[in-house]
C-alpha positions in Angstrom: -12.0 29.7 -65.5 -10.1 28.0 -68.3 -6.4 28.8 -68.8 -4.6 28.8 -72.2 -2.6 25.7 -71.2 -5.7 23.7 -70.2 -6.4 20.9 -72.6 -9.4 20.8 -74.9 -10.5 18.9 -77.9 -12.3 20.3 -81.0 -14.4 18.2 -83.3 -14.9 19.6 -86.8 -18.2 18.5 -88.4 -19.1 18.9 -92.1 -22.2 21.1 -92.4 -22.8 20.2 -96.1 -23.7 16.6 -95.1 -26.7 17.7 -93.1 -26.3 14.8 -90.7 -29.2 13.7 -88.5 -28.7 14.4 -84.8 -28.0 10.8 -83.9 -25.6 10.3 -86.8 -23.7 13.5 -86.0 -23.5 12.4 -82.3 -22.1 9.0 -83.3 -19.5 10.5 -85.7 -18.4 13.1 -83.1 -18.0 10.4 -80.5 -15.9 8.3 -83.0 -13.7 11.3 -83.6 -13.3 12.2 -79.9 -12.3 8.7 -78.9 -10.0 8.2 -81.8 -8.1 11.4 -81.2 -7.9 10.6 -77.5 -6.4 7.2 -78.2 -3.9 9.0 -80.4 -3.1 11.3 -77.5 -2.7 8.4 -75.1 0.0 7.0 -77.4 1.8 10.2 -78.4 1.1 12.7 -75.7 0.1 10.7 -72.6 0.6 13.6 -70.1 -1.8 15.8 -72.1 -4.3 12.9 -72.4 -4.2 12.2 -68.7 -4.7 15.9 -67.8 -7.6 16.2 -70.3 -9.3 13.1 -68.9 -8.9 14.3 -65.3 -10.1 17.8 -66.0 -13.5 17.0 -67.5 -12.7 16.2 -71.1 -13.5 19.6 -72.5 -14.9 19.3 -76.1 -16.1 21.9 -78.5 -18.0 20.9 -81.7 -17.6 23.3 -84.6 -18.9 23.4 -88.2 -16.8 23.4 -91.3 -18.4 24.1 -94.6 -17.3 21.0 -96.4 -14.7 18.3 -96.9 -12.3 20.8 -98.5 -12.4 23.1 -95.5 -12.1 20.1 -93.1 -8.9 18.9 -94.8 -7.4 22.4 -95.1 -7.7 22.7 -91.3 -6.6 19.2 -90.7 -3.4 19.7 -92.8 -2.6 22.9 -90.9 -2.5 21.1 -87.5 1.1 20.7 -86.2 2.2 17.0 -86.1 2.6 17.1 -82.3 -1.1 17.6 -81.8 -3.2 14.4 -81.8 -5.8 14.2 -84.5 -8.3 11.9 -86.1 -10.3 11.9 -89.3 -13.5 9.9 -89.4 -14.9 8.2 -92.5 -18.4 6.6 -92.3 -18.9 2.9 -92.8 -21.9 3.6 -95.0 -24.4 1.5 -93.1 -27.1 4.1 -92.8 -27.3 7.7 -94.2 -24.0 8.0 -96.1 -21.9 6.3 -98.8 -19.1 4.1 -97.4 -15.9 6.2 -96.9 -17.6 9.6 -96.6 -15.5 11.8 -94.4 -17.8 13.2 -91.8 -15.6 14.9 -89.2 -12.2 15.4 -87.6 -10.9 15.8 -84.1 -8.1 18.0 -83.0 -6.6 17.3 -79.6 -6.7 17.0 -76.7 -4.1 19.7 -76.6 -3.7 23.1 -75.2 -6.6 25.5 -75.5 -4.3 28.2 -76.8 -2.8 26.1 -79.7 -6.2 24.7 -80.8 -7.9 28.1 -80.6 -5.3 29.5 -83.0 -6.4 26.9 -85.6 -10.1 26.9 -85.1 -11.1 30.1 -83.3 -12.8 31.5 -86.4 -15.3 28.6 -86.7 -19.0 28.6 -85.5 -20.4 26.2 -82.9 -22.3 23.3 -84.3 
């Protein structure tokens, strides 16, 4: 059973882009790795614990870029984050922001920010 202090990561995906499954998976992977690397640098104990405890991830929908950035801006600076912009090689224009990752960080702190969102 998960505890409030257990680390998790949440990835916010823009629903308005209607990404294909493969494209969405790639963007979520980019966000997850990028935020993890941020955690390794700025919160190494949390990063290590997350890595050793199964790398819990939850993927959630946000309505659009505006909602994504509203949530992103509300994340305390101590929590590792990453915003992903597409290279524009396939489905999207270059620079299109597709998703953002929050954490790894404590389940409790991330849930306060994202608990109202629906699973993707």
